[in-house]
N, C-alpha and C positions, 0 to 999 in steps of 0.2 A: 898715626896708624889709620889706614883705610880699611873698613870692613866691607865684606861682601857676604852673601848668603846663598847656600845651596840647599835645596829641598830634596828629601829622599825618604822612602818608606823604610821602616826598621829592617825588614827582611833583606831588601836590596843593599842596605848599608852593611849588614852583617856579611853578605856574600862578597862584597867588594873590598873588604878590609885585608890588608897585608901588613908586613912588619912596620912599614913607615908611611904607607900611603893608602888612600881609598880611591878605587877606580870604579866609576859608574858602569852599569851594564851597557849603556849606549855609547861609551867612549870610543870604541873602535869604529863604530858607524858614523858618529858625529865629528870626531877628531878634536873635540874639546869638551869641557864640563860646563853645563849651563848654570849660571848664577844670577843673582839679583843684587841690585845696588842698595836697596833699602827695604824696610819692613812692608811698606805699601805695595811695592811691586812683587815682593815675595808672597804676600797674602793673595794678590790677584793671580799669580801663577798657580798657587795652591787651589784656588777656586776653578781655574780653567783646566788643570791637569789632574787633580787628585780628589775631586769631589766624590767620586765613586769608589775611592780606595778603601778597602776594608781594614788595612793595617795601619798602625800608628804612623803619623807623618812627622818626621823630624826636620828641624832646621839646623844647619851647621853654620856657625858664625866663623868667618875666616879672616885672618890678618893678611892682607895682600903682600906685606913686606916679608912675610915668612914663607910664602909659597916658593917652590923651586921650579915653577913653570910660569911662562908669561901669562899675565892677566890683561886681556885686551877688551876695551869697550867697543862692541861691534853692533851692527844692525841685528835685530832679533831674528832667530831662526826657529819659528814655531813648528811644532811637529804636526803632521797631517792628522786631521780629525779632531784636534784639540780646540778648546775655546780660544778666543782672540782678545778678550777684554783686557788682558794684561798688557797688550801692546800699547794701550793708551797711557800707561803709567810711565813710560820712558821711551826715548827715541833709540837709545842704545843700551845693551845689556852686557855685563861683564862675562866674558868667556875665558876659562882657564885652559890653556893649551897643553895640558898634561895632567896626570893623576894629582889628586889633592894631597899635599903633604900633611900628615897628622900633626906635625909641629906647628902648623898654621892655625889649628883650631883654637878659638878663643871662647868657645862655649857651644853647648848643644841643648836643644829644648824640644819638647813635643808640642805641636800646634793643637790647641783645643778645638773641639768640634761644636759647631752650631748648625745642625742639619747638614746642608751642603756647603755651609760657610765655615770659616776658620777664625780662630783667635790667636793672637801672638802669645807665646808663653810668658808667664809672670816673671820668670827668671831663667837664665841659661845655666846649666850645670856642666859637669864633666861628661865625657863620652860614655864612660862606664855606667855612671848613674842614669843617664838618659836611656841607654840601651836597656838597663835593668827595668826602668819604668815602663818602657814599651813592651818588654817581655812579660812583665807582671800583668799588663793590660791584656795581652794575648792569652795569658794563662786563664783569665776569667771568661774567655769565650766558650760557648757551649761545646764546640768541637774538641776542646782540651779538658773537658771535665773528667774526673776520675783519674786513677793512676795510669791507665792506658793512654789517655789523652795527654797527660803530663809527659809521659815517656816519648810520645810521638813528637811533641814540641822540643824536648831535649835533643832527640836524634836529629831532627831537622836543623836546630840551631847549631849543634856541634858540626854538622856538615858545612854549614855556612861559615863557621868560625875557624875552619881548618888552617887558614893562612894568617889568622889574626895574631897580633903579638901576645905572648903569654901574660905580660903585666896587665894588659887590657882585660883579658879573660878573668884574671884574679880580681880586678876591680869590679867587673861585672858580677862575678859570683858574690863578692862581699856586699855589694849594693843590694842584691836580691835577698841575701840572708838578713840584712839590716831592716828589711820591711817588717820582719817579725812573723810572717806567715809560714806555716809548715810547707805548703806547696812551693813557695818561693825559695825556702831553704833547700828543699830537695833539688829543685831545678838549678839553683846557683852552685850547690856543692857538686852535682853531677856534671855540670858544664866544665868545672875545673878538673874533676876526675878524668874526664874523657878528652882533655886537651893536654897532650904530653908536655908541651913547652910550659904551660901554666903550672902543671903539677911539678915539673922539674925546677921551676923558679921559686916554689913555695918554701918559705922559711917560718920560723916561730911566729914572728909578728903577723905574717899573712894568715897563718892558721888561726890565731886568736881573733882576727877580724872575721874569718869565716865561721868561727864558733858563734859570734854574735852573743846574744843573751841565752844561755842554756837554762831552760825553765821546765823541761819535761824529759822523760826517758827518750822520747822520739827525737828531740833536739840533739841529745847526746849521741844517740846511736847513728844518726845520719852524719853528724860531724866526725865522730871517731872512726867509723867504717870508711866513709868516702874521702875524708881529708887527713885527719891526724894520723890514723893508723897507716895510711899509705906513705905519708912522709916519714913516720917513725921507722917503718920497714926499710925504707931506702936511705935512712941516715940523714934526712934533711931536718928532722926534729930530733935533737939528741936525747939520749936516755935520761940525762939529768933533768931535762924539762918535763918529761913524763912523770918522773918521780916527784917533781914539785907539784904537779897536779894531784898526785896521790896524797900529798900532805895538805891539800887545800882544806879550808873550813867548809867549803861548798860541796855537798855530796854529789852534785851533778858533775863537777870537775873530777872528783875522785872516781866516779863511774867512768868518765871519759878516759882516765888513765888506764883502767882495766880493759875497756872496749878497744882501746887503741892497740892492744896486743893481738886482737882477733885477726887482722889482716897479715900478721906475721906467720899465721899457721893455716889459714883457710885457703885452699887451692883456688877457689873461685874468686878470691880477692887478691890473688897474686902471691900468696904466702908459700914459702918452701919449708917452714918449720924453724922455730927459734926458741928453744927451751930456755936458754940462759936469760934472755931479756924478758920473756914472758913470766918466768918464775920470780925474777927479781921484782917486777911490778906487783905480782900476786903476794909476795912475801911482805911488801910494804903495807898491804891492806888486810892482812890476816884477821886482825881483831876488830875490824870495822863491822858494825852490826846494822848500819843503815840498809834498809831492804833493797834499795836499788843498787847498792854496792855489793851486797851479798850475792844478788842474782848475777851481777856482772862478773864477780869472781868465779862463780860456777861456769859461766859462759866461757871465760878466758881459759879455764882449765880443760873444759870439754873440747874447745877448739884445738888446744895443744895435744889432747889425747888422740886426735885424728892422725897426728904426725909422729908423736913420740909418747906412746902410752906408758912405756917404762919410766920415763922421767916424771910423768904425772903420778904414777903409782908410788914412786919413791917419795915425792913431795908430800902427797897425802899421808903416807905412812909416818913421815917425820913430823908433820904439822897437825896431826889429827886432833890433838887437844885444843888447838887454837881455831880450827875451822868450824864455821857454823854448820848446824845439822843439815840444813838444806844443801849446802855445798857437798858435804860428805855423801848424802843420799844421791844427788844427781850425778856427781862425778863418779861415784862408785858404780851406779847403774850404767853409765857410759862405758866405763872400763870393762864391765862384765858382758854387756849386751851390744854395745855400739850405739845405744839410744839414750836419750835424756831421761825418759820415764819408762 
């Protein structure tokens, strides 16, 4: 197996991804994809071409036997205005005369920065993991501070990922959530939410990976509203699975079961109203007195009250003796006034 390497900034890589290939922005102009034969020449190219790049720089390791376009070692074709030190590292450079097949990827890594110099990554990982690392790095930049900055990055990334394969977006989202940071969780979850193919491919195992470790109310609510509730609404997570969460010993998962009903009923989250499924999950947690579960039960019933107040009124009337006082108060106020308090 012969390996070659291609260097690309994270935003350009995201923009060039399609179902099975990556196409660099310059491909139409150059007629081929610039690559390097070894680490030394790749680092020299990075110094000559990317020293001033603000975005994370990725290296793609490619198996030439799995490319579906010709890889030809040719005289270097330096771009105007770029450094030329890399030309001393090799007489010929590999040029791939077609888009890069994703099946040829044998690893992706982020080059470390040393001022205007670069260091080879300690290890190469999957494409989704490496893109997640690059996005997490961008998320820490001052221009992406706060919720507004996070949402700008999400919208920009979603535009770039529009042609990317759904499975890759799922892996990207899961890798961001796995970092454990709340901002990364929101970004990863919303990238999946706003990629129709990724959301359409999501199944129970994917949802659980996108849940990561649920350790706070915010963890649960991002996961349940952006991921689990969307999939539950559309039938990709079965009702039996949500009921299993309702029986969990972990109160965060019990809360997730209830909050997953909210997208069934809230118009802004795509809900058209579903009293049967909502009330079945609520019924399973009637006697739960964990505070975060009680509040979620109130939320679930109030969301349904927007769509089917009569169903909620009947349910509260029948289950009054089992419902927590907080639920009775907040849901009663919602039914009378349209408000929580």
